[in-house]
C-alpha positions as CSV (number, residue, x, y, z in Angstrom):
1,M,112.4,72.3,83.4
2,D,109.2,73.7,84.6
3,F,109.1,77.1,86.4
4,D,106.1,78.5,88.1
5,W,106.2,82.3,88.1
6,P,102.9,84.1,88.4
7,A,102.1,86.1,85.3
8,R,102.0,89.8,86.0
9,H,99.6,91.6,83.7
10,I,99.5,95.3,84.2
11,H,97.6,97.6,81.7
12,G,97.7,94.8,79.1
13,M,101.4,95.2,78.2
14,Q,103.0,91.8,78.2
15,Y,106.5,90.9,76.7
16,T,107.8,87.4,76.2
17,V,111.4,86.6,77.0
18,T,112.8,83.1,76.2
19,V,115.8,82.1,78.2
20,T,118.1,79.1,77.8
21,H,120.6,77.4,80.0
22,D,124.1,76.6,78.6
23,E,125.2,73.7,80.6
24,A,128.8,73.7,79.3
25,E,129.3,77.3,80.3
26,G,127.0,77.2,83.4
27,I,125.0,80.3,82.5
28,W,121.4,81.3,81.7
29,F,120.9,83.8,78.9
30,V,118.2,85.6,76.9
31,E,117.7,83.6,73.7
32,T,114.9,85.7,72.3
33,S,112.8,88.6,73.5
34,D,110.1,91.0,72.5
35,V,112.1,93.8,74.2
36,P,114.5,95.3,71.7
37,G,118.1,95.4,73.0
38,L,117.6,92.9,75.8
39,N,120.7,90.8,76.1
40,A,121.6,89.4,79.5
41,E,123.1,86.4,81.1
42,A,123.6,85.2,84.7
43,S,124.8,82.2,86.6
44,T,121.3,81.3,87.9
45,L,117.8,81.6,86.5
46,D,116.6,83.7,89.5
47,D,119.5,86.1,88.9
48,L,118.7,86.3,85.2
49,V,115.1,87.1,86.0
50,A,116.2,89.8,88.4
51,V,118.5,91.4,85.7
52,I,115.7,91.3,83.1
53,A,113.2,92.9,85.6
54,D,115.8,95.6,86.3
55,V,116.8,96.6,82.8
56,A,113.7,95.8,80.6
57,P,111.5,98.8,81.7
58,E,114.3,101.2,80.6
59,L,114.8,99.4,77.3
60,I,111.1,99.5,76.6
61,A,110.9,103.2,77.4
62,S,113.9,103.9,75.2
63,N,113.2,101.5,72.3
64,L,109.4,101.3,72.2
65,P,108.3,104.9,72.9
66,D,104.7,104.1,71.9
67,A,104.5,101.5,74.7
68,G,104.8,104.0,77.5
69,H,107.3,104.2,80.2
70,G,107.9,100.4,80.6
71,D,107.2,100.6,84.3
72,D,103.8,98.9,83.8
73,A,105.1,96.0,81.7
74,S,104.7,92.4,82.6
75,F,106.9,89.5,81.4
76,A,106.1,85.9,80.6
77,F,109.1,83.5,80.9
């Protein structure tokens, strides 16, 4: 599947998140991530992206203190 999300680059901080769809279970989930501690799943891809955007800045601030607050992070899916 191809998804066209504009890349958001702010202050040069970019994190890659790889998501996968489990057809048998009907869920999308984070397979791998540059964000330590990021584990999430949702019933739709859009919902998963929303969850990631919500929790990732806090995880970045908590787990990667040298990266800043996490509020200025961008994500590539």
